[in-house]
C-alpha positions in Angstrom: -21.9 13.5 191.1 -25.4 12.9 189.8 -24.2 10.0 187.7 -22.3 8.5 190.7 -25.5 8.6 192.8 -27.6 7.0 190.1 -25.0 4.3 189.6 -24.8 3.6 193.4 -28.6 3.3 193.5 -28.5 0.9 190.6 -25.8 -1.3 192.1 -27.5 -1.5 195.4 -30.7 -2.6 193.7 -28.7 -4.8 191.4 -27.0 -6.6 194.3 -30.0 -6.9 196.5 -32.6 -7.9 193.9 -30.4 -9.9 191.6 -27.2 -11.2 193.0 -28.8 -11.9 196.4 -31.4 -14.2 195.1 -28.5 -16.6 195.1 -27.8 -16.1 198.8 -29.5 -15.5 202.2 -29.3 -12.1 203.9 -26.8 -11.8 206.6 -29.5 -11.4 209.2 -30.9 -14.8 208.3 -27.6 -16.5 209.1 -26.4 -17.4 212.6 -24.7 -14.2 213.6 -21.6 -16.3 214.6 -19.2 -13.9 212.8 -19.0 -11.9 216.1 -18.8 -14.9 218.4 -15.3 -15.5 219.9 -13.7 -18.8 219.0 -13.9 -19.9 222.6 -17.7 -20.0 222.1 -17.7 -21.7 218.7 -20.0 -24.6 218.3 -17.9 -27.8 217.8 -19.7 -30.6 216.0 -18.9 -34.1 217.5 -16.6 -36.3 215.4 -17.3 -40.0 215.3 -13.8 -41.4 214.8 -14.5 -45.1 214.8 -17.9 -45.8 213.3 -19.2 -49.4 213.2 -19.1 -50.9 209.6 -21.7 -53.5 208.6 -22.2 -55.3 205.3 -25.9 -55.1 204.6 -26.3 -56.6 201.1 -24.4 -57.8 198.0 -25.2 -57.7 194.3 -22.5 -59.1 192.0 -19.4 -57.2 192.9 -21.5 -54.4 194.4 -21.8 -54.1 198.2 -24.0 -52.0 200.5 -22.5 -51.1 203.9 -23.7 -49.2 206.9 -20.9 -46.9 208.1 -22.1 -45.4 211.4 -25.3 -43.7 210.4 -24.4 -43.5 206.7 -25.2 -45.9 203.8 -22.2 -46.6 201.6 -22.9 -48.2 198.2 -19.7 -49.7 196.6 -20.1 -50.5 192.9 -17.5 -52.3 190.7 -17.2 -53.3 187.1 -18.4 -51.8 183.8 -20.7 -48.7 184.0 -23.7 -50.9 183.1 -22.8 -53.4 185.8 -22.4 -50.6 188.4 -25.7 -49.1 187.5 -27.5 -52.5 187.9 -25.8 -53.0 191.3 -27.0 -49.6 192.5 -30.5 -50.2 191.1 -30.8 -53.4 193.0 -29.0 -52.5 196.2 -30.8 -49.2 196.6 -34.2 -50.1 195.0 -36.2 -49.1 198.1 -34.4 -45.8 198.5 -34.7 -45.0 194.8 -38.4 -45.7 194.9 -38.8 -43.5 197.9 -36.8 -40.5 196.6 -38.7 -40.6 193.2 -42.2 -41.5 194.3 -42.6 -40.1 197.8 -39.6 -38.0 198.9 -37.4 -35.4 197.3 -38.6 -35.5 193.6 -42.2 -35.1 194.7 -41.6 -32.4 197.3 -39.0 -30.3 195.3 -40.5 -30.8 191.8 -44.1 -32.0 191.4 -45.4 -30.3 194.6 -43.8 -27.0 193.6 -45.3 -26.6 190.2 -42.9 -28.4 187.9 -44.6 -30.5 185.3 -43.3 -33.9 184.3 -43.5 -32.9 180.6 -41.3 -29.9 181.2 -38.7 -31.6 183.5 -38.4 -34.6 181.1 -38.0 -32.3 178.1 -35.0 -30.5 179.8 -33.5 -33.8 180.9 -33.6 -34.9 177.2 -31.7 -31.8 176.2 -29.0 -32.5 178.7 -29.0 -36.2 177.9 -27.4 -35.4 174.5 -24.3 -34.2 176.3 -23.9 -37.2 178.6 -21.0 -39.5 177.6 -22.1 -43.0 176.5 -20.7 -44.8 179.5 -22.8 -42.8 181.9 -25.9 -43.4 179.8 -25.2 -47.1 180.1 -25.1 -46.7 183.9 -28.4 -44.9 183.8 -29.9 -47.7 181.8 -28.3 -50.1 184.4 -30.0 -48.4 187.3 -33.3 -48.6 185.5 -32.9 -52.3 184.8 -31.7 -52.9 188.4 -34.8 -51.3 190.0 -37.1 -53.1 187.5 -35.5 -56.4 188.4 -36.0 -55.5 192.1 -39.7 -55.3 191.5 -40.0 -51.5 191.2 -42.0 -51.6 188.0 -43.5 -48.1 188.4 -40.2 -46.4 188.1 -39.6 -45.1 184.5 -36.4 -44.5 182.6 -37.3 -40.8 182.5 -37.3 -40.6 186.3 -33.8 -42.3 186.5 -32.5 -39.9 183.9 -33.9 -37.0 185.9 -31.7 -38.2 188.8 -28.7 -37.1 186.7 -30.2 -33.7 185.6 -32.3 -32.5 188.5 -29.8 -29.8 189.8 -30.1 -27.7 186.7 -33.9 -28.0 186.6 -34.2 -27.0 190.2 -32.0 -23.9 189.5 -34.9 -22.7 187.3 -38.3 -21.6 188.6 -41.1 -24.1 187.6 -41.2 -24.3 183.8 -39.3 -21.1 183.4 -35.7 -19.7 182.7 -33.2 -19.6 185.6 -33.3 -17.5 188.7 -33.2 -19.3 192.1 -29.9 -20.8 193.2 -28.8 -21.1 196.9 -25.7 -20.5 199.0 -22.7 -22.8 199.5 -19.1 -22.4 200.8 -15.9 -24.2 199.9 -12.2 -23.8 200.9 -9.0 -25.7 200.3 -5.8 -24.9 202.1 -2.4 -26.6 202.3 1.3 -25.7 202.8 1.8 -22.9 205.3 -1.7 -23.1 206.7 -2.2 -26.8 207.6 -0.4 -28.5 210.5 1.7 -30.7 208.3 1.3 -29.1 204.9 -1.2 -31.6 203.5 -4.3 -30.4 201.6 -7.6 -30.1 203.6 -10.8 -29.4 201.7 -14.0 -28.3 203.4 -17.4 -27.7 202.0 -21.0 -26.9 203.0 -23.9 -27.8 200.6 -26.5 -25.2 201.5 -29.7 -26.1 199.7 -32.7 -27.1 201.7 -33.4 -29.5 204.6 -37.2 -29.3 204.2 -37.7 -31.5 201.1 -36.4 -34.7 202.7 -33.4 -35.3 200.4 -31.5 -36.3 203.5 -33.8 -39.3 203.9 -32.2 -41.0 200.8 -28.6 -39.7 201.2 -26.0 -42.3 200.3 -22.2 -42.3 199.9 -21.7 -43.7 196.4 -18.3 -45.3 195.7 -17.4 -46.3 192.2 -14.7 -48.8 191.2 -14.9 -48.6 187.4 -13.2 -51.2 185.4 -9.8 -49.8 184.3 -10.0 -46.7 186.4 -9.2 -45.6 189.9 -12.0 -45.6 192.5 -13.7 -42.4 193.8 -16.5 -41.5 196.2 -19.3 -38.8 196.2 -21.7 -37.7 198.9 -24.9 -38.3 197.0 -28.5 -39.7 196.9 -30.1 -42.9 195.9 -30.5 -43.3 192.1 -27.9 -40.6 191.2 -24.9 -41.1 188.9 -22.9 -38.3 190.5 -23.1 -35.5 193.0 -21.7 -32.1 194.0 -19.0 -33.3 196.5 -16.4 -36.0 196.1 -12.9 -37.4 196.5 -10.9 -39.9 194.5 -8.2 -42.4 195.2 -5.9 -40.3 193.0 -6.1 -37.5 195.6 -8.6 -35.2 193.8 -11.3 -33.4 195.7 -14.2 -31.3 194.4 -17.0 -29.1 195.7 -19.5 -26.9 193.9 -21.3 -23.6 194.5 -24.0 -21.9 192.5 -22.8 -18.8 190.6 -25.3 -16.2 189.3 -25.0 -16.0 185.6 -27.2 -14.8 182.7 -25.8 -17.5 180.5 -27.5 -20.5 182.0 -28.7 -23.2 179.6 -30.0 -26.8 179.5 -27.8 -27.5 176.5 -24.7 -28.8 178.2 -23.3 -31.6 180.4 -25.3 -32.1 183.6 -23.4 -30.8 186.7 -23.4 -34.2 188.4 -21.8 -35.9 185.4 -19.3 -33.1 184.9 -18.1 -33.3 188.5 -17.9 -37.1 188.4 -15.7 -36.9 185.3 -13.3 -34.6 187.2 -12.9 -37.4 189.8 -12.0 -39.9 187.1 -8.8 -38.0 186.3 -5.3 -38.6 187.6 -4.0 -35.0 188.0 -5.1 -31.5 188.8 -4.2 -30.4 185.3 -6.5 -33.1 183.8 -9.3 -32.0 186.1 -8.9 -28.4 184.9 -9.1 -29.6 181.3 -12.4 -31.4 182.0 -14.0 -28.3 183.5 -12.6 -26.0 180.8 -14.0 -28.2 178.0 -17.4 -28.8 179.5 -19.8 -28.1 177.9 -21.2 -26.3 181.0 -24.9 -25.5 181.8 -25.7 -23.1 184.6 -23.3 -20.8 186.4 -21.1 -22.7 188.9 -18.1 -22.0 191.1 -15.9 -25.0 191.9 -13.0 -25.7 194.2 -10.9 -28.7 193.0 -8.0 -29.9 195.1 -5.1 -32.4 194.5 -3.6 -33.9 197.6 -0.6 -35.3 195.8 0.9 -31.9 195.0 -0.7 -30.5 197.2 -2.6 -27.6 195.5 -6.0 -26.5 194.5 -7.8 -24.4 191.9 -11.0 -22.3 192.0 -13.3 -22.0 189.0 -15.8 -19.4 187.9 -17.8 -20.9 185.0 -21.0 -20.9 182.9 -22.0 -21.9 179.4 -19.8 -19.1 177.9 -16.6 -19.0 179.9 -14.5 -20.8 182.4 -12.1 -18.8 184.5 -9.4 -20.7 186.5 -7.9 -19.2 189.6 -4.7 -20.4 191.4 -3.7 -19.4 194.9 -2.2 -15.9 195.0 -4.0 -15.2 191.8 -3.6 -11.6 190.6 -7.1 -11.8 189.1 -8.4 -12.0 192.6 -7.4 -8.5 193.7 -8.3 -5.3 195.3 -9.6 -4.0 192.0 -12.6 -6.4 192.3 -12.7 -5.9 196.1 -11.3 -9.4 196.7 -8.0 -10.8 198.0 -6.1 -13.9 197.1 -4.1 -16.1 199.5 -1.0 -18.2 199.0 -1.5 -21.9 199.6 -5.3 -21.6 199.7 -8.4 -20.9 197.6 -12.0 -20.3 198.7 -15.3 -19.5 197.0 -18.9 -18.8 197.8 -21.7 -17.7 195.4 -20.7 -14.6 193.6 -18.4 -13.8 190.6 -14.9 -12.5 191.4 -13.6 -11.8 187.9 -14.2 -8.6 186.0 -16.0 -10.4 183.2 -18.5 -12.2 185.4 -19.4 -9.0 187.4 -19.7 -6.9 184.3 -21.7 -9.6 182.5 -24.3 -9.5 185.3 -24.5 -5.7 185.3 -24.9 -5.5 181.5 -27.5 -8.2 181.5 -29.6 -7.0 184.4 -28.9 -3.3 184.4 -31.5 -2.4 181.8 -34.2 -3.9 184.0 -33.5 -0.9 186.3 -33.3 1.6 183.5 -29.5 1.7 184.1 -26.9 0.9 181.5 -23.5 -0.1 182.8 -21.2 -0.6 179.9 -17.7 -0.4 181.2 -15.6 -1.8 184.1 -14.7 1.8 185.1 -18.4 2.6 185.6 -19.1 -0.6 187.6 -16.1 -0.5 189.9 -17.2 2.8 191.4 -19.8 1.1 193.5 -18.4 -2.4 193.6 -17.4 -2.0 197.3 -21.2 -2.3 198.1 -20.6 -6.0 197.5 -18.7 -6.2 200.8 -22.0 -5.8 202.8 -23.6 -8.9 201.3 -23.7 -12.5 202.6 -21.8 -14.2 199.9 -18.8 -11.8 200.2 -18.9 -12.0 204.0 -18.6 -15.8 203.9 -15.7 -15.5 201.4 -14.0 -12.8 203.5 -14.5 -14.7 206.8 -13.1 -17.9 205.4 -10.0 -16.1 204.2 -9.5 -14.5 207.6 -9.9 -17.8 209.4 -7.4 -19.6 207.1 -4.8 -16.9 207.5 -5.2 -16.3 211.2 -2.1 -18.4 212.1 0.3 -20.5 210.1 0.2 -24.3 210.6 -3.2 -24.0 212.4 -5.6 -25.8 210.1 -6.3 -29.4 211.0 -9.5 -31.6 210.7 -11.0 -30.2 213.9 -10.5 -26.6 212.9 -11.7 -27.2 209.4 -15.0 -28.7 210.7 -15.4 -25.9 213.1 -15.0 -23.3 210.3 -17.9 -24.9 208.5 -20.1 -24.8 211.6 -19.6 -21.2 212.7 -19.5 -17.6 211.5 -21.4 -16.5 208.4 -20.5 -19.8 206.8 -23.0 -21.6 209.1 -26.5 -21.9 207.7 -29.6 -23.5 208.9 -30.2 -25.2 205.4 -27.0 -27.2 205.0 -27.9 -30.5 203.3 -24.5 -32.0 203.7 -21.0 -31.0 204.9 -17.6 -32.5 204.5 -13.9 -32.2 205.2 -11.8 -34.2 202.8 -8.3 -35.4 203.7 -7.1 -36.9 200.4 -3.6 -37.7 201.6 -5.0 -40.1 204.2 -7.9 -41.1 202.0 -10.4 -40.1 204.7 -13.6 -38.1 204.5 -15.4 -36.5 207.5 -19.1 -36.4 206.6 -22.2 -35.0 208.0 -25.7 -35.1 206.5 -28.7 -33.1 207.6 -31.2 -34.7 210.0 -35.0 -35.0 209.6 -38.1 -35.1 211.7 -37.5 -32.4 212.6 -35.0 -31.1 210.0 -31.5 -30.3 211.4 -28.8 -28.6 209.4 -25.8 -30.8 208.8 -23.3 -28.8 210.8 -25.3 -29.2 213.9 -25.0 -33.0 213.6 -22.0 -35.3 214.1 -19.3 -35.7 211.5 -18.4 -39.3 210.8 -14.9 -40.3 209.8 -15.1 -42.6 206.8 -11.8 -44.3 206.1 -11.9 -45.1 202.4 -8.6 -47.0 202.1 -10.1 -50.5 201.9 -12.3 -49.4 199.0 -9.7 -47.1 197.3 -7.2 -50.0 196.7 
């Protein structure tokens, strides 16, 4: 009995002080979990946004699609980099010299020496073609007259997520909260795959001012699009002409490192694949950096996978996966996967307990010891988002369409006041429904309109 009480005390502290640095407390969320659906907030959907061609550079084109910028790049990786560098030169200068880089890095205590050093560590794991694109962006902004932008700043655009998951000039400890779900078959109105995602990060550092939809048409490969920012060579949300979709969430892990492939590059490589199996192979081979959960869908099958990964392991989950079970206080669903910000597998949970337990003078060595108090996880925000999404998906068969998917992202515990961007992807129709946070004053993405972006003309 005494051992059980000590272990319960440890795990409560362990969850609150360690696991929950990756999430927000439930009380900080909109308490929409208890609001009936008849009172749900329904974000407006802009079905037919005006499309304007703003500028051209070689085969690259910059469009205005409703309120969103869409930068379409085509050719070799170097050519695509030059096109972005020239077409988005003003935005790139702003994000690096005035906006997000300044407010999220330099004004918060990161030194340039430290940030550039970690970028260089990750650069060693970036495939050559993407390095050519980074060089192209640098040359593009230089030729556009932005002579004060350095190569190191452009490289930082590919590596900044990892650096921002570490406190200034220190090892990791500060991720945020995100939610992803993909469902198909028995849950969607016509069986097609629908993938929804909230990027919960911050709306107070002005990243939304330089948000851009980046669409690549690489020579010899199929096109793909990512919700991103000026100067980036990837992002954390995207969809391809081959029907693949991907979204990411931070995962607490003691195995984080800078010696791996940057997240933005890894996710972009997934979208360059043809099949779900090839996408799985990319994520399994890595090499990974920090802890990440992923949801990857394939509209052709349709199906999706969830991933729990860090620098030491990648665990792949299918729908109805027996690893996602009552033993770990979770529950799997047929024809659906969903993830938030905590580990579900035994290895991930035990790894955290073994690593952080000694800090509380508690040594948890076995799964049997840990699972005694694992139900405490159910009271925490990350689990409640996971659980709520599962209950919404399974509420009724053939009930999930675009409208309901968007509403799920904007309500219940999944809603947050710090959502930088939100999407619903419909890969069968090659359509993305996109919302980006507002500014002056900051407004979370799911309290703004979702714009329908029909990608067919660029996915040919």
